[in-house]
N, C-alpha and C positions, 0 to 999 in steps of 0.2 A: 504494500500500500504506500509506504514511504517513497519507494522508487518511482511509482506511478505518479505520485504528487510532484516529485522532483522533475519528472519529464515535462509536466505542464509549466514549471518554472523555467526550464531550459527553453521550451518552445516560445515562451514570451520574450526571451532575450535573443534567441537564435532560431528563427522560424524554420529554416531548412533542416537544422539538426533536430529540432523538435519533431518535425514531420517524420523524419526517419526513425526516431526512437518510438514515437507513438505507433507507427506502422509495425515495427518489430514486436513491441510489447503486446499489441492486440492480435497479432497473427500467430503467436506461439501456440502450438497445438492444433492449428488448422491444417486441412489438407491443401493441396496445390491450388484448388479452385478458390479456397478461402483467402489464400495469400494474394491471388490475382484480384479477387473482388475488393479486398482492402487496399490494394495498390491503386486501383481505379479511384476509390474514394479519397485516398491521400492525394492523388493528382488533382482532384477537384478542389480540395482544401488548399493546395498549393496555388492554384489559379486564383482562388478567393484572396489569398494573402498578397498575390501580385497586384490585384486591383486595389486593395486597401493600402498597399505601399505607395501607389501612385497618389491616392487620396491624401495620405499622411504627408507625403513630400510637398504637395501643393499647399499644405497648411503649415509648413515649416517643422514637421515632426518626422521622426523615423517610425517604422512599423512597431518597433519595440516600445517607443514612448507612447504611441497610440494605444497599444495593447495594455500598457500599464494603467493608462487613464480609464480604459474600458473595464479593466479588472477591479479597480478601486470603485468605480461607479456601480459595478455589479454588486459589490459588497454593500454599498449604500442602499441600493435597491432592495436587497434582501431584508435589510433592517427596517426600511420605511414603507415598503410596499408589500413585503411578505413573500411567500413561496408559492410555487405551483405544484410542489411535490406532495402527494398524499401517501404517507408511509403505510397507512392501514390497508390500502388497496394496491400499493405498488404502482401508482399512476403519476405520470408527469403530464400536466395540462399545458396548454399553449398560451397565446396572446390574450391579455386582459383577464386572466383567470387567477391572478394572485390573491391570496388571502393572508390575514394575520398582521396587516400593517395599516396605518392611517391612510395610505395612498394605494389601497388595494384595488382590484378590479380594473376598470378602464383607466383609472387615474395612474396606474403603474405602467402604462404602455411605453413610456420613455425608456424604462429599464428593460422592457421586453425587447425593444429595438437594439439597445445596447448589448444584451445577451445574445441576440441573433448574430451580431457582428463578431462576437467571440466564437460562437458555436459553429459558424460557417467556415471558420479556420480550423476547426477540430479542437479548440480550446474549451476547457470546462469553465462555465460561469459559476457564480456564487450559489445559485440554486442547485446545480448539479453537484458541486462540491459538498453542499450541506447534506445531500442524500447519501454520500459515500459511507458514512458511519451508521446509517440507519436503513440498510438495504434488506429486502425480503430474504428469508432463509433459502428460498428456492433459486435465488440469483437471477430472477426474471423481473423485468420492468416493462410496463406499457406506456407509450408516449403518444401524444396527439399534437400535430403541428409543431410549434417550437419545442414542445415537450418531446416529440419524436426525435428531433435533432439532438436534444440533450441525451436521451436514451441511446441513440445511435453512437454518440461520442463516448459514452460510458462503456458501451459494448466494444467498440473498436479499440479502446485502451485497456480492455481486460478487467474492468471493475465488476462486470456482471457476466453471466454465462449465456444469456439469451435475452431477446427483446422483441416486443410487438410494436411495430411502427405504423401508426395511423396518420396518413397524410403527411409523410415526410416532405418538408419543403424542398423544391427542386429549382426554384427561381430566386434571384437571377443566376446563381451558380448551382450546378447540378450536384446536390448532395446524394451520395450513393449509399444505399443500405449496406451495413456492415455484415460480414460473415457471421452466421449464427442468429440472424434476425428473420422475422417474417412480418408481413404487413399487408395493408390494404390501401387502395386509393379509390375514392368514391367517383362514380361516373359524374363528370361535370365539375369536379373540384379543381379550381384553378391553382391552388397551392401545390398540389402534387401532380398537376397536369392531367388528371382524369385517365382516360383510356391510354393515352400516349405514355404518361408517366408509369402506369402499371406495366405496360409492355416493356419499357426500358429497364425498370428497376428489378434487381435480383430478388426472388422470393416474395414478390409483391403482386397481389391479385386485385383485379378490378372488382369493385363492389357496386351492385346495382342500386340505383337511387330509390327504386320502388315508388312509393307515393310522395316522397320528399321532392320539393321544388329545387331547381338549380340554384336558387338564392340561398338555400341553407345546405348546399352540398358539402360544405366544409364543417358543418356542425358535428361536434363529437358525439352528441346523442344519436344522431343518425348513423354514425359509424358503429356505435354499440348495437343499435337495432338491426343493422344490415350485415353485421359481421358473419352471420350464418349463410349469407348469399355468396361468399367467396367461392370462386371456382365455377359459378354458374354463369351462363351467358346473359348479357344485358342487351336489351333492344336498342 
């Protein structure tokens, strides 16, 4: 556990070395297909870092300095807006779902965006780190939206044994599901790119929207209701 936490510190200071260490740590024990799957995911995170490096440079910062600011702000967000981790159910929720702080819910969206910028690089934010010492005994977490990204990063770095990823965000950078995960992408969900996203993502199945409208295709409640439809054809 100490080694894995140290990897995140290294990644904040040396992104390229951090990516390599996270890739190796999360791929130990996987078969060849798992190594390849995680390699594709690491490349996507490297591309995200490249884009954020350009953004940081334009604002007079290095990527390391930007990530330090993001990490500190993430810790502030955990204190004042709360968490999206539900330890009793092993669930990580997404945007605007924070509880436990005076700026919870939609008021905490600033820190949701902040944590997304960390997570898309493969770095663990304060919410994910707070869950490390309170994980389910079965080593399995379920995540939705931003929560799916957090679960994916915990799985890729070897903190958990498996994960269920509901609507793993794939835009603007393509986050790839880690080896050992399974997941679903709802028909018409723009966050995971619906049918196209399910087709491209490893171990991800298209979920039929059923009676739900395209307007709520990203709603976690719909994912819970339609999880039994995975593997069935959608009209």
